[in-house]
Steps between C-alpha positions, in 0.01 A plus 500: 500500500696398184182341355251762605197302384634156591402371157141609542308685232439853632127496412453168680700629789269787545200272474648284778582805713147629476358159568703478820375846599141383424553197722601733786197714441271187503633421838436854611139483382456176681609640839291811447180305424546232763654671807313588812662797680460877411870544491546241208163523326440866510834666570679251272802460728625188326738406212562204265790402276662225293860399572756287317634185661785702662267738672520803269189706448409463135155661487274662740152658540452871528471494875736598780863586418619460854375142491609412148859640528549271800329175424802380296724552808259298719472213244880471447545499880253203522683320226846567642440453880191308563344286218724444196310486166569132464295430813192691360219264386230539250205652690708645788428845638765659707402777742696749708469858647843517661666836458834337558463252226443751224153601598336829583317560834308217662151589347639442157462120446673364190415177327684322220424200271717326254394441140577143376471387141577147410669451833728816450471814709471783245402795723359609838200716558447713810252720684529749787206624703489747785280325756275699726668359811766250595482542874744706716429785745255708297221456259631473144835394635628852523624507852664834612666340800688227300871483567561171322322310220354250747266769633346559153318174430552144389826441305468234233828348379489360144304171518250304295145626538399252225690171463455338152150653458384417860438786742714472813208564735714501810707802370184661366317482837814610691495818303132564552517440872756788528313782325208729592299444186531125417201506254661765283850358529358161397327661200803700394740199526255291294496777237879490483495123458237522227692773313816282509298227329391745226855620453646147482250388242561809280887458504464122447287570185780724372767233565299236319439733216856633445698225678660521842852578362388776267288647789804501730703668220233764455508569864875557491448729200233707679740558788781590265269741302404690813853514614608633160238775509589599853868526413407724206288718710791540754750557232293799374547666833801717587758335707556627853415482862200632699404483863187562692378470864147425610382510851222297659320653797624222749442123574199556734717403804739795509513861402790463259446545121606209279764603241492342160803600292554377144795564270435423127797437272415464138771373268438401143215252484507416878383675808590440865315614817679513829289564821813560722415761757146382554389445870560186682209261536252628743302365790154582343325292231613704200817313393563369154674178385709500176210350302266790621765770428589372158135489404472872555826569316397296205161669489656853508756411224242343262245780568755763409686321221280204392232635279413203278757259647323164591526464875679184605820389676707587194448872558716495817811327375669831422415625856714456808363582842731521809326487841685540827441197729293568805356818351138596463529397143667168577359407833628195684268228644281536710433868435134584466382597148119530505504864407781460246320713240566801717864479403444318171318803347771727612763278353321554166489881555866510598586325175263741309677794676846378377364424152355861485854627495578285196174512306296779659253503212375154593443544871188671634484664841462254788183307551339421828743211544325270753265213492254663746355197689235463759354178638163527688409212714136504605317289751117497488270427802509126423866482521569461128823664394588643159804676370465770235826569335550796265792658316438862421673706238602870460582782266797510265745786450478705184733463208639725224211428271196478716324449826572239763253205501218515739428211752692257299699203623867529442666269248689315768188370651222537228198410715138617444245643746225284665154617402339650821169343423660153514688589818186622672303186402773265632628679805336704787632834376326804347671751270383852561755660271691374194656726241793715380635775720482814285847582375589849624827491303358528149612865476852355464623453144568126576248405752482185722224243483251492786446199713177357648336594822296243687284493809369182642315368808502160653162353611654276762813473721819498308878508504688703239854444372658788303801532278548859406818679404623819332433719801871588495689586308328656211495328150835565336478758218743423209263649243313824459176329554319553829521266797193308619337623819465370860309203625263598787344205686247571771303292742173639634450865436677578177568859616724377775856501389721199599875485518747384244547121530809294553380146431254256363240470775218275617202664687191356656182706513138444603225526252387828345831684441611623160825504307561796273783499252656740257810399312693658218836349540476237761649633810500251785308591802383323801181584704625631828402737775417852376794728473383721794484195721854390411631852566371477856620151566830377331540134432572294807844333509647717241863571527450843345511813706160644600326658207683321220275341242419135547424434131736485208330802320691833491159663529141438425440679173153638426425663170262797473288561198796589289677177597820700605514562866625271778497492872620302789244327710725331750768749589526701821423867462849624594692291258510209269716195602634284223708181476800507274299278259229768502749764434619300198146467371401857548823621334463272213131595437590875520783483260306289249207730540712784370612310197843381614622204297466188715871416437596837650231472783662193648836674556343821653262293726791293630684821585202662683428186700868481596496852620191448703656180653803696605306783659604751225140620448615815309607264211219268533125560473556868578677542174253282299249775417774702347608207285137441393426860425824539289412189310149619452575838360790376297787663679633152524451245231370212701515267201867576393710193474880536585763430247826334610843498327851422606753746334796317654563189713400576860285805408131474473279782393115524517290773344172532697352694210347767733328228699527370866844413625388176676446288186814640347710402794340156511583467129869580560582329841528147357745610237692704759542221744585248222774743384631558838533129583670451165746787518524602862336838466220645278291814479137579401395834368127568495401829308186683414309366798273607778508449874631162603370473863741382772849469359588253767239259372684477173854461639384236746390289220836519345654399835277199517690373195818509709629835363598818667274771364498873469212715374480868396172680414446859406172691542358840408689787656402576856840554689690825473884488521632619826496887497246505224118533492413352162454118475755320287500139624217259575493315828717255302503183715789264512469140613747222576412129559747242637426133474532296827526121532182355626357842601312782351719740296616817673346794327589862538267740327500870554411814304742789462248714694415477865187307399344390177263762343227246505506521887406868484226412256358251746509763779305728279239236418462448880495882569794452741802733542841373399795510752716803483810426291341303233431779249524869408238722356542686166688784682748257652360501846452189715137399500265250677217556244500211242309727255779764513763239451333356190388839351840614364690408815804270513604190694785522749798287396607235749818603681521839336776520248559131514135428406513753213827329377333164523209630289744624238670162481162316466402742223816415308435126516120509464453774245829585319622148478171351386405783259185582696366844575690704754311581811461859384342386180260242634125567549359458845408170646216672687278679235369436142703776343755418237569173333681197645769603745741261311723451801756232534624214724840337506580177663837328547538139598832342619583136552692565826604135515742559203690762706478387869642198675325180589392619853347822367162430643643423850698827493185687401299350785791587742456865382133493550523326839729784618207731442208287619695396810476856638182571693288746302683448172344342196572429138334701220178329386416326833189714543390393157533132580296559819231674298481221256421260781234730650326578166498130399315431825291817546474658157493879456242767554446791271272804516141463368557781269808335346316175465204664329724692266678183391169312467378773270801432274428121525144555389580720207536239244 
């Protein structure tokens, strides 16, 4: 970029740039006016662009960003791996739809044509159209049952559709013989070929007017100019890191949510995005290839930072994207990808969520975040088949200066709606309702935008394929704007409530039925049996225990007129069974619903899930309502970010700033482990924090780094010293974790009292008595009444004087050493009175290998073997390991009351 304008006059350069954009728009208009299918002609699901001879996007029409940001990748793949540029002839048209050659999903057919002037290749023009059908197992080529790309339709490798101006009729007919709507496919392909001719002539005119070499120099200058503007926009942002996690409901073939995790690192005028931690590629058809993922990343960055930056390949030179191989964002062949927009939208919202931590004023609340697709295949009495394909839109979240947009396509997709008059004239369907759902959220200061509601009836037999998401989890809320509402699809009587969906689905019905749709954000649902039928008849072949939900939804959420209530429509009356993935989703939604910072939420959620996995329910979901309530009322600052310093080598200190302990501990553990490995021993002091959950969870993570770990935690006073009646110590747990070669660490985690106080709280919630010997009432008498124990009573120290002495030692490490509140000064973990408890945690990590001999692991296992070799004896933590296996297989069950309480917090945002 030394010669930024490459010797081109700046005014002429701008004229050339706009002329190239105009050429792209001419191609766009040609496709619009000459195409046949509704999805192309009315919904405008197509894109056009001009490229330089190296395959870089130079100019593009104002169409579909997810297309335009990936067409360069496809073209460069063709040039590098299939048809080198020197083998392209004047008049050639190259065609492909291969996702594993830089393409999108199979319905997106791309065509490219070289531009020759005086025998020299000066540019390439390209088009991409979403075709109504390319075969596969379902109408519209959205097949829910696909487990590999071969199930999704015909796969076209890069080849010549037109050879030196002559149509390759064999290839053309081969394509038409493998689709459900050959007439529309023929028309749309011809429109693409015609548009390439328009673009080729427009660029050739420019090359003849300005000269081929000056045009090439201008193209290079255009790329450099956008790069320069993008770097300037990045440089204006503060340096730093930000992370965000998005969850997709599931892949349609399992009940497990899909995790999308992105970490943004902004340094100077560059930015890097790392998706490490995202889910592995999935069996269902929602995977993304690198070209797909990067298209969403580039859109999000340019939307947030670009402003007036000309969109072309130069914008992304300052951007680095790291994608784990074999993950859902970098799937390996032959993973299915038809519904890739399910994940693609959420990749964009994950990036927005991370950017909101850097430039919150530029990022609105989350939009509906899904290309809501349905393909209706109809068959009339004469046997004629038609496929009506539509992409619906939704409402947008509000922003700091105004309402969210109503029924507007998101920027990532940018499609329009099809006029219902045209649809009714062309297809055997009748619309009985088409309009906006009244927005019940406008009493909020920053309301959301309403989405459309549609009711339609088919006049003949039909088969319907649906692609709907956002049933779970709720839209992320990184901004004070209000989230969009639920999608509610119905078949038949719209008053009948159907269950939350877990997949794209294809359904066949006879004539006369109706389909009724509401969608605010696009939450995916599949038409299934009514909820009451599923309650009576669990899914056959399920490995879940009787009564556990067969779908991926935590619950079916139904809003009342206020849009704020929720209910479960598929849980047994005596309890609510949940998988661990559902526990994670429920916890995340509840914490975010109470305003907890997403960066803090991730640490708390992981701790809650770990507690449930190990059967320690008192520190899992049972404690979550207290976390949420304290964050809601402000007793705990859910948005406080910890501050770390290291006063001396080997000593790490983290100030939680009156917030949760979990993120503060997460903040300090990497530095602790690094220091211990470097020096042999290190200590971490966490101060001014709140309850940290299970202490063993934290020390076990240290042990997994190959270090011996000790943890000390103080809590509000609840134990009286032996002989006294007034509480002085908290339950003050201590935990030790020992690494083992090739095995799970040994973890010893115990409180200084006979049981943790939270166990008594759980008994109170269940209206169950506590065993004698757990607690004393306010007069110092043993009690079995949990209410008496909690109302001014005290916990009984474990082992009498020894337990009280242990509580004192823990208090010294966790409170006195860290500078946190003593137990007698800390406000209660159980009520809303007082400010933050500001308790403390202390962790010590030791590199045992620096002290012990070479066979240390063998000696340790001999010791453990001497215990386990005795009948009836076991090591500490063995029950936890067994619980992990059971909960991973069977999940957990919580009371309906607890579930509804947590759901209320989750729906509070």
